C-alpha positions, 0 to 999 in steps of 0.5 A, spaced: 952 125 264 952 121 257 952 126 251 947 121 248 944 114 249 947 107 248 942 106 242 944 113 239 952 111 240 951 105 236 947 109 231 953 114 230 958 108 230 954 104 224 953 111 220 961 112 221 962 105 219 958 106 213 961 113 211 968 110 211 966 104 207 961 107 202 966 114 202 959 118 203 957 123 208 951 120 212 946 123 217 944 121 224 938 125 227 938 124 235 935 127 241 939 128 247 937 130 254 941 136 257 944 137 264 938 141 266 933 136 264 931 139 257 931 135 251 934 138 244 934 135 237 941 134 234 943 132 227 950 129 226 953 129 219 959 124 218 964 125 213 969 121 211 976 124 211 981 119 210 981 111 209 979 110 216 977 116 219 971 121 219 969 128 221 963 129 225 959 135 225 953 136 230 948 142 229 942 143 234 936 142 230 931 143 236 928 149 233 927 146 226 924 140 229 919 144 233 917 148 227 916 142 223 912 139 228 908 146 228 907 146 221 904 138 221 899 140 226 897 146 222 896 142 216 892 137 220 888 143 223 887 146 216 885 139 212 880 137 218 877 144 217 877 143 209 874 136 209 869 137 214 866 144 212 859 144 210 861 150 205 863 148 199 871 149 199 876 149 193 883 151 191 884 153 184 890 155 181 890 162 177 888 159 171 882 156 175 884 149 174 881 145 181 887 143 185 883 140 191 875 140 193 872 138 199 866 133 200 861 139 200 863 142 194 864 135 190 857 133 192 854 140 191 856 140 183 855 132 183 863 131 180 868 127 184 874 130 186 878 126 181 873 129 175 874 136 178 881 136 178 881 135 170 876 141 170 876 149 171 871 153 174 869 156 167 866 149 166 861 149 171 860 156 170 854 158 166 856 163 160 853 169 163 857 168 169 864 166 166 866 174 166 866 176 173 870 170 175 877 171 172 877 178 173 876 177 181 882 172 180 886 177 176 884 183 181 886 179 187 893 176 184 895 183 182 895 185 189 888 185 192 887 184 199 882 181 203 876 176 200 872 178 194 865 176 195 860 176 189 854 172 187 854 167 181 851 161 178 854 154 177 852 148 173 851 141 176 854 135 173 846 133 171 845 140 168 841 144 173 844 151 175 844 153 182 846 160 185 852 161 189 856 166 193 863 166 192 868 168 197 875 168 193 882 170 195 889 169 193 894 165 197 901 166 195 907 162 196 914 164 198 915 167 191 909 171 191 
């Protein structure tokens, strides 16, 4: 069986020519069918090593490609749930700046997503209710687990005040 298709062979040869001409490393990703019929993803790093020679380093990236695909699927599911929820959903940073909001939240408060991105939750919270918000966020950021659930009020863009039940939790990145 062939190690890779004629089209892949041509891509690899072209990358090798470019590596020699430009004196720079080139990368080519390709899929190959193994002897057992399974498909594997590979990355070939083509490094110029002399005036007309290259060194090809091939690594199996099948697991990485599968993880990337799973992440894209997960992100699409999250975005679909976020965007279509009838509940108002927002993402804020620890200082309370709105990073994202779904259409239901924007409609609830009367601000566009663009307007919200320039605001903090404190700006839509009536004075008596400002204190509980930051404390809950700080508690969660300080190691709290699960969601904090509390009642408060928000002020719409038109000035009307309405009650809400807030469920807040911290989503941590790789750095904590």
